[in-house]
C-alpha positions as CSV (number, residue, x, y, z in Angstrom):
1,M,-89.2,-36.2,72.7
2,R,-90.8,-34.5,69.8
3,I,-92.0,-30.9,69.6
4,T,-95.8,-30.6,69.6
5,W,-98.2,-27.7,70.0
6,R,-98.5,-28.7,73.7
7,T,-94.8,-28.5,74.2
8,I,-94.6,-25.2,72.4
9,G,-97.5,-23.9,74.5
10,A,-95.7,-25.0,77.7
11,L,-92.5,-23.2,76.6
12,F,-94.6,-20.1,76.1
13,V,-96.1,-20.5,79.6
14,F,-92.6,-20.8,81.1
15,L,-91.4,-17.8,79.2
16,L,-94.5,-15.9,80.3
17,I,-94.0,-16.7,84.0
18,T,-90.3,-15.9,83.9
19,F,-90.7,-12.7,82.0
20,A,-93.6,-11.6,84.3
21,A,-91.1,-11.8,87.2
22,A,-88.6,-9.9,85.0
23,A,-91.2,-7.2,84.3
24,L,-92.0,-6.8,88.0
25,G,-88.3,-6.6,88.8
26,G,-87.8,-4.2,85.9
27,Y,-90.5,-2.0,87.4
28,F,-88.7,-1.8,90.7
29,T,-85.3,-1.3,89.0
30,A,-86.6,1.6,86.9
31,Q,-87.7,3.4,90.1
32,G,-84.2,3.2,91.4
33,V,-81.8,3.6,88.6
34,N,-83.2,7.1,87.7
35,A,-83.2,8.2,91.4
36,D,-80.6,10.7,92.7
37,W,-79.5,8.3,95.5
38,Y,-78.5,5.6,92.9
39,R,-76.8,8.0,90.5
40,A,-74.8,9.4,93.5
41,L,-73.4,6.0,94.5
42,S,-69.7,5.4,94.0
43,R,-69.4,2.8,91.3
44,P,-66.7,0.1,91.3
45,P,-64.2,0.2,88.5
46,W,-65.2,-3.3,87.4
47,Q,-68.9,-2.6,87.0
48,P,-70.1,-2.8,83.4
49,P,-72.1,0.0,81.8
50,D,-75.8,0.2,82.8
51,A,-76.7,-0.5,79.2
52,L,-75.3,-4.1,79.5
53,F,-77.6,-5.1,82.3
54,S,-80.9,-5.3,80.3
55,P,-79.5,-7.6,77.5
56,V,-77.8,-9.8,80.0
57,W,-80.9,-10.2,82.1
58,T,-83.0,-10.9,79.0
59,I,-80.6,-13.8,78.1
60,L,-80.7,-15.1,81.7
61,Y,-84.5,-15.0,81.9
62,T,-84.7,-16.8,78.6
63,L,-82.3,-19.5,79.8
64,M,-84.2,-19.9,83.0
65,A,-87.5,-20.4,81.1
66,V,-86.0,-22.9,78.7
67,S,-84.4,-24.8,81.6
68,A,-87.7,-25.1,83.4
69,W,-89.3,-26.2,80.2
70,L,-86.8,-28.9,79.7
71,V,-87.5,-30.2,83.3
72,W,-91.2,-30.1,82.5
73,R,-90.7,-32.1,79.3
74,E,-88.7,-34.7,81.2
75,R,-90.9,-35.1,84.2
76,G,-93.9,-32.8,84.2
77,V,-94.8,-30.5,87.1
78,R,-96.0,-33.1,89.6
79,R,-93.1,-35.4,89.3
80,A,-90.7,-32.5,89.5
81,A,-92.4,-30.7,92.4
82,V,-89.3,-29.9,94.4
83,P,-87.3,-28.5,91.4
84,F,-90.3,-26.3,90.5
85,A,-90.8,-25.2,94.0
86,L,-87.1,-24.1,94.1
87,F,-87.6,-22.4,90.7
88,T,-90.6,-20.5,92.0
89,M,-88.9,-19.4,95.2
90,Q,-85.8,-18.1,93.4
91,L,-88.0,-16.1,91.0
92,V,-89.7,-14.6,94.1
93,L,-86.4,-13.7,95.7
94,N,-85.1,-12.3,92.4
95,V,-88.0,-9.8,92.3
96,G,-87.7,-9.2,96.0
97,W,-84.1,-8.3,95.7
98,T,-84.8,-5.5,93.2
99,A,-87.5,-4.1,95.5
100,L,-85.2,-4.1,98.5
101,F,-82.2,-2.6,96.6
102,F,-83.8,-0.2,94.2
103,T,-87.1,0.8,95.8
104,Q,-86.4,0.4,99.5
105,R,-82.7,1.3,99.3
106,A,-82.1,-1.3,101.9
107,L,-78.6,-2.2,100.7
108,A,-77.7,-4.4,103.7
109,A,-80.9,-6.3,103.6
110,A,-80.6,-6.7,99.8
111,F,-77.1,-8.1,100.3
112,V,-78.4,-10.8,102.7
113,E,-81.3,-11.5,100.4
114,I,-79.1,-11.9,97.3
115,L,-77.0,-14.4,99.2
116,L,-80.2,-16.4,99.9
117,L,-81.1,-16.0,96.3
118,W,-77.7,-17.4,95.2
119,V,-78.2,-20.4,97.4
120,L,-81.7,-21.0,96.0
121,I,-80.3,-20.6,92.4
122,L,-77.6,-23.2,93.3
123,A,-80.2,-25.6,94.7
124,T,-82.4,-25.1,91.6
125,T,-79.4,-25.7,89.3
126,I,-78.6,-29.0,91.1
127,A,-82.3,-30.1,91.2
128,F,-82.7,-29.3,87.5
129,W,-79.4,-31.0,86.6
130,R,-80.6,-34.2,88.4
131,V,-83.7,-34.2,86.2
132,R,-82.0,-33.1,82.9
133,P,-78.3,-32.2,82.9
134,L,-78.8,-29.6,80.2
135,A,-81.4,-27.8,82.3
136,G,-78.8,-27.5,85.1
137,W,-76.1,-26.2,82.7
138,L,-78.5,-23.6,81.4
139,F,-78.9,-22.2,84.9
140,L,-75.1,-21.8,85.5
141,P,-74.8,-18.4,83.8
142,Y,-77.5,-17.1,86.1
143,L,-75.7,-18.5,89.1
144,L,-72.5,-16.8,88.0
145,W,-74.2,-13.5,87.2
146,V,-75.9,-13.3,90.6
147,A,-72.6,-14.1,92.3
148,Y,-71.2,-11.1,90.4
149,A,-74.3,-9.0,91.3
150,S,-73.7,-9.9,94.9
151,T,-70.2,-8.3,94.8
152,L,-71.8,-5.2,93.3
153,N,-74.4,-5.2,96.1
154,F,-71.7,-5.6,98.7
155,W,-69.7,-2.7,97.2
156,Y,-72.7,-0.4,97.3
157,W,-73.6,-1.4,100.8
158,Q,-70.1,-0.8,102.1
159,R,-69.8,2.6,100.3
160,G,-73.4,3.7,100.3
């Protein structure tokens, strides 16, 4: 497929949707990371510095948007309704996790929610891969990062 103004516009839309979710999640995160309760949590020795999280998430959100765009280019939204439904649901759970963890301080509920998020990411990865293998591959770093984030959530829940 060739690149046209329409395909560039569609990429922009996927970036906009994905980074809108990122911005909302960032809003919830900002409320928590500066709070006394979060700073008082015992951190695991294998947690990276806080400064690493923002660049990693920027890369992951970009990969998510490009992945969705590749699926759109291959099939469009209507012919890929299930993959796009999964994509949308995992974005909602992604934002929901940040609200539960950072704003509500509901660490146990956040842990259950992040496990559901991981399952949805896996389902999205598989669905995207079936449409366009590269789109599935681009979702793998996100799947791995959320698995890692799950271990952090579990640590905080057990020690919080």
